[in-house]
KOLPA-232339 format. One line per 10 residues: number of its first residue (from 1); their letters; for each residue x, y, z of C-alpha. Coordinates in Angstrom, 1 decimal, decimal comma. Layout:
<sites>
NUM = A = X/Y/Z; ...;
</sites>
This chain:
<sites>
1 = MGLTTVPAFW = -4,9/-14,4/29,1; -7,2/-16,0/26,6; -10,0/-13,7/25,3; -11,5/-12,9/28,7; -9,8/-10,8/31,5; -10,2/-7,5/33,3; -9,6/-4,3/31,2; -6,3/-3,5/32,8; -4,8/-6,8/31,6; -6,2/-6,1/28,1;
11 = EAYCGPEFDF = -4,4/-2,7/28,2; -1,2/-4,2/29,6; -1,0/-6,8/26,9; -2,1/-4,6/24,0; 0,0/-1,5/24,9; -0,5/1,4/22,5; -2,9/-0,6/20,4; -5,4/-0,8/23,3; -7,4/2,1/22,0; -8,4/0,0/18,9;
21 = LRPHLRATDT = -9,6/-2,8/21,2; -11,3/-0,8/23,9; -14,6/-0,1/22,1; -15,0/-3,9/21,5; -14,6/-5,1/25,0; -17,8/-6,4/26,6; -18,3/-6,7/30,4; -19,4/-10,0/31,9; -21,2/-10,5/35,3; -18,1/-12,3/36,7;
31 = KGGLYPCPRT = -15,6/-10,5/39,0; -12,0/-10,9/38,0; -9,5/-12,4/40,5; -6,3/-10,7/39,5; -5,0/-7,2/38,5; -1,7/-6,3/36,8; 1,2/-5,5/39,0; 4,1/-3,1/38,1; 6,6/-5,5/39,8; 7,0/-8,1/37,1;
41 = GSGYCPRKIV = 8,8/-11,2/38,2; 7,7/-11,1/41,8; 6,3/-14,4/43,2; 3,4/-12,5/44,7; 2,3/-10,8/41,5; -0,2/-10,0/40,2; -2,4/-8,1/42,6; -5,6/-9,6/44,0; -9,0/-8,0/43,3; -11,1/-7,7/46,5;
51 = DYGNGDYAAL = -14,8/-7,0/46,7; -15,7/-4,9/49,8; -19,4/-4,9/49,0; -21,7/-2,0/47,9; -19,8/-1,7/44,6; -16,4/-1,0/46,2; -13,5/-3,0/44,8; -9,7/-2,7/45,1; -6,6/-4,4/43,8; -4,3/-5,3/46,7;
61 = CRDPHQCCER = -0,7/-6,3/46,7; -0,2/-9,9/47,7; 3,4/-9,4/48,9; 3,7/-9,4/52,7; 5,6/-6,1/52,5; 2,9/-4,5/50,4; 5,3/-3,4/47,7; 2,7/-2,3/45,2; 0,1/0,5/45,8; -3,5/-0,3/46,4;
71 = VSLTPREAML = -5,7/0,6/43,4; -9,4/1,4/43,9; -11,6/0,0/41,1; -15,0/0,7/39,8; -17,3/-2,3/39,4; -16,7/-2,2/35,6; -12,9/-2,2/36,1; -13,2/-5,3/38,4; -15,3/-7,3/36,0; -14,0/-9,8/33,4;
81 = HYLDLAAFLK = -14,4/-8,5/29,8; -14,4/-10,5/26,6; -13,5/-9,3/23,2; -16,3/-9,0/20,7; -14,3/-10,6/17,9; -16,8/-10,0/15,2; -17,1/-6,2/15,9; -13,3/-5,9/16,3; -12,5/-7,7/13,0; -15,2/-6,1/10,8;
91 = PILRAASIRP = -13,2/-2,9/9,7; -10,0/-4,9/9,5; -11,5/-7,6/7,3; -13,1/-5,0/5,0; -9,8/-3,3/4,6; -8,3/-6,6/3,6; -11,0/-7,3/1,1; -12,7/-10,0/3,0; -16,5/-10,2/3,4; -17,0/-10,7/7,1;
101 = EEPKERCYGT = -19,3/-13,2/8,7; -19,9/-14,0/12,4; -16,7/-15,8/13,5; -17,1/-19,6/14,2; -14,5/-21,5/16,1; -13,1/-24,4/14,1; -10,4/-25,7/16,4; -8,0/-24,2/19,0; -7,2/-20,6/18,0; -8,9/-20,9/14,6;
111 = WSIGLSSRRS = -12,1/-19,3/13,4; -13,9/-19,1/10,1; -14,5/-15,4/9,5; -15,9/-14,9/6,0; -15,3/-15,1/2,3; -12,5/-13,5/0,3; -13,4/-10,8/-2,3; -9,7/-10,5/-3,3; -9,1/-11,0/-7,0; -6,6/-13,9/-6,3;
121 = SLNQPVFLII = -8,9/-15,8/-4,0; -12,4/-14,8/-4,9; -15,2/-16,4/-2,7; -12,7/-18,7/-1,0; -13,4/-19,3/2,8; -11,1/-17,4/5,1; -9,8/-18,8/8,4; -8,2/-16,6/11,1; -5,5/-18,3/13,2; -4,4/-16,7/16,5;
131 = VHSAAAFESA = -2,1/-18,8/18,7; 0,9/-18,3/21,0; 3,3/-21,0/19,8; 4,8/-22,4/16,6; 3,5/-25,9/17,5; -0,1/-24,6/17,9; 0,1/-22,8/14,6; 1,4/-25,8/12,8; -1,3/-28,0/14,3; -4,0/-25,5/13,3;
141 = VARLLADIAM = -2,8/-25,4/9,7; -2,6/-29,2/9,6; -6,2/-29,5/10,9; -7,5/-27,1/8,2; -5,7/-28,9/5,4; -7,1/-32,2/6,6; -10,7/-30,9/7,0; -11,2/-28,7/4,0; -11,1/-30,3/0,5; -11,0/-27,0/-1,5;
151 = QFLILAPTNR = -8,9/-23,9/-1,7; -9,1/-21,4/1,2; -7,3/-18,5/2,6; -5,4/-18,3/6,0; -5,3/-15,0/7,8; -2,8/-14,4/10,6; -1,8/-11,3/12,5; 1,9/-11,7/11,8; 4,4/-14,0/10,0; 5,9/-15,0/13,3;
161 = FRTVAIQERL = 5,1/-18,7/12,9; 5,2/-18,9/9,1; 8,1/-21,2/8,2; 9,5/-22,8/5,0; 7,9/-26,1/5,9; 4,4/-24,6/6,4; 4,6/-22,5/3,3; 5,6/-25,6/1,2; 2,5/-27,4/2,6; 0,2/-24,5/1,8;
171 = ERHNVGYLCL = 1,5/-24,2/-1,7; 1,1/-27,9/-2,4; -2,6/-27,5/-1,5; -2,9/-24,1/-3,3; -3,9/-22,4/0,0; -3,3/-18,7/0,3; -1,8/-16,9/3,3; -2,5/-13,3/4,2; -0,4/-11,5/6,9; -2,3/-8,6/8,4;
181 = EEQVFVDEHG = 0,7/-6,7/9,6; 1,9/-6,6/5,9; -1,5/-5,8/4,3; -3,5/-3,6/6,7; -2,5/-0,3/8,4; -4,2/2,6/10,1; -4,3/5,8/8,1; -4,0/9,4/9,4; -7,8/9,4/10,2; -7,6/6,3/12,4;
191 = RFTTTDPIES = -9,2/4,0/9,8; -8,0/0,6/8,6; -6,8/0,5/5,0; -4,8/-1,8/2,8; -1,2/-1,6/1,6; -1,6/-4,3/-1,1; -1,0/-2,7/-4,5; -3,4/-5,2/-6,1; -6,2/-4,6/-3,7; -5,5/-0,9/-3,2;
201 = ADTVPATPVA = -6,9/1,8/-5,5; -3,9/4,1/-5,1; -3,4/3,7/-8,9; -7,1/3,6/-9,7; -8,6/7,1/-10,2; -11,9/7,8/-8,5; -14,8/8,2/-10,9; -16,5/11,6/-10,6; -19,7/11,3/-8,6; -21,8/12,8/-11,4;
211 = DRPRIVKAFT = -20,4/10,2/-13,9; -20,9/7,1/-11,8; -24,5/6,2/-12,8; -23,4/6,3/-16,5; -20,2/4,3/-15,9; -22,2/1,6/-14,0; -24,8/1,4/-16,7; -22,2/1,0/-19,4; -20,4/-1,6/-17,3; -23,5/-3,8/-16,7;
221 = KRHRCRVADI = -24,3/-3,6/-20,4; -20,8/-4,5/-21,5; -20,4/-7,4/-19,1; -24,1/-8,5/-19,3; -24,4/-8,3/-15,5; -26,4/-6,7/-12,8; -25,5/-4,1/-10,2; -25,7/-6,9/-7,7; -22,9/-8,7/-9,5; -20,7/-5,6/-9,0;
231 = QKAAGVYETD = -21,5/-5,5/-5,3; -20,8/-9,2/-5,0; -17,5/-9,0/-6,8; -16,4/-6,0/-4,8; -17,5/-7,7/-1,5; -19,7/-4,7/-0,4; -23,1/-4,3/1,0; -25,9/-2,6/-0,9; -25,7/0,4/1,4; -21,9/0,7/0,8;
241 = YYGWLRGRDP = -22,5/0,6/-2,9; -25,0/3,5/-2,8; -22,7/5,4/-0,5; -20,1/5,2/-3,2; -22,6/5,8/-6,1; -24,0/9,0/-4,5; -20,6/10,3/-3,2; -21,6/10,0/0,5; -18,6/7,9/1,4; -15,0/9,2/0,9;
251 = DHYAHCIRIE = -13,1/7,8/-2,1; -10,4/6,3/0,1; -12,8/4,0/2,0; -12,0/0,3/1,3; -15,4/-0,5/-0,2; -15,2/2,5/-2,6; -11,7/1,3/-3,6; -12,9/-2,2/-4,4; -15,9/-0,9/-6,5; -13,5/1,3/-8,6;
261 = QILLHGLPQP = -11,3/-1,7/-9,1; -14,1/-3,8/-10,4; -15,3/-1,1/-12,8; -11,7/-0,7/-14,1; -10,6/-4,3/-14,3; -13,9/-6,1/-14,8; -15,6/-9,0/-13,0; -13,0/-11,6/-11,7; -13,4/-15,1/-13,0; -13,7/-17,6/-10,2;
271 = SLPKFS = -10,9/-20,1/-10,3; -11,6/-23,9/-10,1; -10,3/-25,8/-7,1; -6,9/-27,3/-7,6; -5,6/-30,3/-5,6; -2,2/-31,7/-5,2;
</sites>
């Protein structure tokens, strides 16, 4: 499937999670050729998309006996759509305490996606790996270890391809691994948040809004730092910081959580690169 196909295929592959993806699909000017078919396993599947002109499209069964029903399609439904990876990842990365950047492809199935603001990997580059086989995952890890002469953080959707051999290699190079299915979930309001007890503020009480300016002033004086240093350590934008400071943003938002953690625990000390 790759990252470009008609919306129906996106929905078929994503299942119940398609609603999270839907807002981040972008239409191209290219008509798709195929459409999902309910008769999986048939040699004639999937259905073929036909353009009748004047904006009329349909998905037709390719079986000689026409086993699947004809589906009328709008022009948008017939066009190939690609995933806006940056927009899709942004709320997920913020929940995982990663400062997002525009994804840049490094090698097959691997993108640089930002810098870590996690206490254990502060300011380390983060690389997302999404592949469909153990061999491809192992190859991507090996490529990163060969190309990058410093500590970094690998982000993967699941632990599916994480093996003892790969973990041993990562630990020899002091490289971290973050599994999204273990760290990030959707709360009752449909927002991404973290399950990590270190990154979560479940045990960190929210500072009363009226007391926040005084707490920040005392913090900057005690640590001889600036407000910008708090924002950087928490991995938040200036607008997010003032949303927390003035109580405009709910306390359970990921950026509010990280600010409270910094104010409670202090500024993290960046670790020096270690090499095996």
